[in-house]
N, C-alpha and C positions, 0 to 999 in steps of 0.2 A: 434538376434536383440537387439539393445541397448533399454534402457528405453526412451531415448530421441526420437529415430525413432518411437517407438510405440506410443508416445504421439502425434506426428505430424501426423501420419496415421489415428489416431482414431477420429472420429467426437465427440468432446467434447462439452457438453452442456455449453453454456456461462452463467456463474452465475450472473456476474455483469458487466456492462460497465464502465470502469474507464477511463476517458478521460483527466484528468488533476491533476497534483500533484505539489504543490508549498509550500514554507516555509516562515515563518518570523522567529524572534528570538525565539519566544516560541510555535508557532503553526504549525501545518500541515494542509494545505487546500487540499482537495481532491474532485474531482467532481466524484460521483458515481450515476450511473442510472440517470443522469440529476438533481442531488441534490448536492449542495455544502456543505461539512462538514468541520467544523472547530474544530479541536481536539488539546488540549494542549499535546505538546511533552512529558512533564515529567509524563503524564498519560499512556503513550503507550511505551516508548522505551528510556532507558538511553543512548544506544548507539546514537539513533539520537540526543539526547540533546547535547552529546559531539561532534558529528560530524561537520566537517567544511562544507561549502558550496559545495565544489567539492564532498565530500562523499555522501551528502544528495541528490545531483541532479544526482548521477549515481545509477540509480534504473532501475529494469525491472518489468514490470507488466504481471502477468501470462496470457497466451492466453485465458484461460478460465475465467479471471476476478476473479480468487480464492484470489490471494494474490499479494503482493509486496516484491521484493528481493533487497536489497542494498548489492551489492558484496564487496564493499571496506570495510564495517563494519560488514559483514556476519550478517545481520539482515534480518528477514522475519515477515511480518505482515499479518494476513488474513483480507480480506475486511470484512467478517461477524463480526470479532473482533472490527474492526474499527467502524461499524455501531453500534454495541451495546455499545461501548465506548461513542459514540456521543449521544446515547439515554440516557445513565447514566448522563452525564455532561450537556445536553442542550446548547451546544455552538453554535449551528446553528443559 
């Protein structure tokens, strides 16, 4: 049984509800658990800073709400990490 099949068949607890991701030139806006966070890209990912719009908008949110993966730039960010970064910077 492959890891992917195992993940699909397992009832995973949903950590976060991520319902929206968008960008402007300097910031990531993400709706997590009905809160909109505004986080400066340079504080979280050099790859996202350098990415074009197509690369930024090609992402996948994990089914459990644990993280986000951008396949074209091979970047992964955890939602808990983004929440902690938002608390540190108070951009909300």
